[in-house]
C-alpha positions as semicolon CSV with decimal commas, in nm:
position;residue;x (nm);y (nm);z (nm)
1;X;-7,605;2,639;3,633
2;X;-7,485;2,867;3,355
3;X;-7,378;3,206;3,497
4;X;-7,378;3,369;3,154
5;X;-7,754;3,300;3,123
6;X;-7,808;3,448;3,469
7;X;-7,620;3,766;3,382
8;X;-7,798;3,787;3,045
9;X;-8,128;3,786;3,233
10;X;-7,998;4,053;3,472
11;X;-7,883;4,269;3,178
12;X;-8,229;4,234;3,024
13;X;-8,395;4,336;3,352
14;X;-8,161;4,632;3,394
15;X;-8,219;4,753;3,037
16;X;-8,597;4,749;3,100
17;X;-8,566;4,986;3,398
18;X;-8,697;5,340;3,364
19;X;-8,438;5,562;3,536
20;X;-8,700;5,837;3,577
21;X;-8,922;5,614;3,795
22;X;-8,979;5,740;4,147
23;X;-9,005;5,400;4,314
24;X;-8,955;5,046;4,186
25;X;-9,031;4,729;4,379
26;X;-9,113;4,382;4,250
27;X;-9,062;4,020;4,348
28;X;-9,121;3,720;4,121
29;X;-9,004;3,364;4,067
30;X;-8,825;3,286;3,739
31;X;-8,664;2,976;3,597
32;X;-8,323;2,988;3,431
33;X;-8,155;2,679;3,293
34;X;-8,398;2,455;3,485
35;X;-8,331;2,625;3,820
36;X;-8,575;2,845;4,014
37;X;-8,464;3,194;4,117
38;X;-8,630;3,464;4,322
39;X;-8,614;3,781;4,114
40;X;-8,617;4,108;4,305
41;X;-8,601;4,456;4,157
42;X;-8,605;4,768;4,372
43;X;-8,491;5,127;4,397
44;X;-8,359;5,325;4,689
45;X;-8,170;5,644;4,756
46;X;-7,792;5,615;4,776
47;X;-7,608;5,928;4,882
48;X;-7,760;6,196;4,652
49;X;-7,843;5,949;4,372
50;X;-8,112;5,694;4,295
51;X;-8,001;5,330;4,295
52;X;-8,184;5,055;4,107
53;X;-8,097;4,693;4,181
54;X;-8,185;4,377;3,985
55;X;-8,116;4,063;4,188
56;X;-8,154;3,692;4,115
57;X;-8,117;3,461;4,413
58;X;-8,119;3,082;4,435
59;X;-8,147;2,899;4,765
60;X;-7,960;2,572;4,794
61;X;-7,962;2,330;5,083
62;X;-7,640;2,465;5,232
63;X;-7,615;2,817;5,094
64;X;-7,781;3,100;4,908
65;X;-7,626;3,235;4,588
66;X;-7,714;3,588;4,473
67;X;-7,637;3,764;4,146
68;X;-7,710;4,131;4,088
69;X;-7,658;4,429;3,860
70;X;-7,744;4,790;3,929
71;X;-7,805;5,129;3,784
72;X;-7,705;5,451;3,962
73;X;-7,883;5,767;3,848
74;X;-7,717;6,087;3,961
75;X;-7,901;6,408;4,048
76;X;-7,805;6,543;3,706
77;X;-7,962;6,237;3,536
78;X;-7,627;6,079;3,451
79;X;-7,656;5,698;3,450
80;X;-7,386;5,457;3,563
81;X;-7,416;5,079;3,526
82;X;-7,298;4,892;3,836
83;X;-7,153;4,541;3,848
84;X;-7,210;4,283;4,119
85;X;-6,878;4,378;4,279
86;X;-6,962;4,750;4,280
87;X;-7,295;4,671;4,449
88;X;-7,113;4,459;4,709
89;X;-6,887;4,758;4,782
90;X;-7,192;4,963;4,882
91;X;-7,349;4,680;5,082
92;X;-7,585;4,510;4,838
93;X;-7,696;4,232;4,869
């Protein structure tokens, strides 16, 4: 499994997000490098900002591996791109 392809897909998903959207929620199956992933995209409130999350998850026999990128939209409309590690720090996934 090529992680750079996974993160390229996540970057593409994140760039397609509309930060002015009120609510985002979608689930789909996608294939990357011959492997099936569950793709989930959603938004939720985080503190006084809107958080958008793009997640790709693959289930293996012994474990589940999740990759994600986010977008944090402040009340003033300022946008901050979040890494996997930054999302982990706030409890996602």
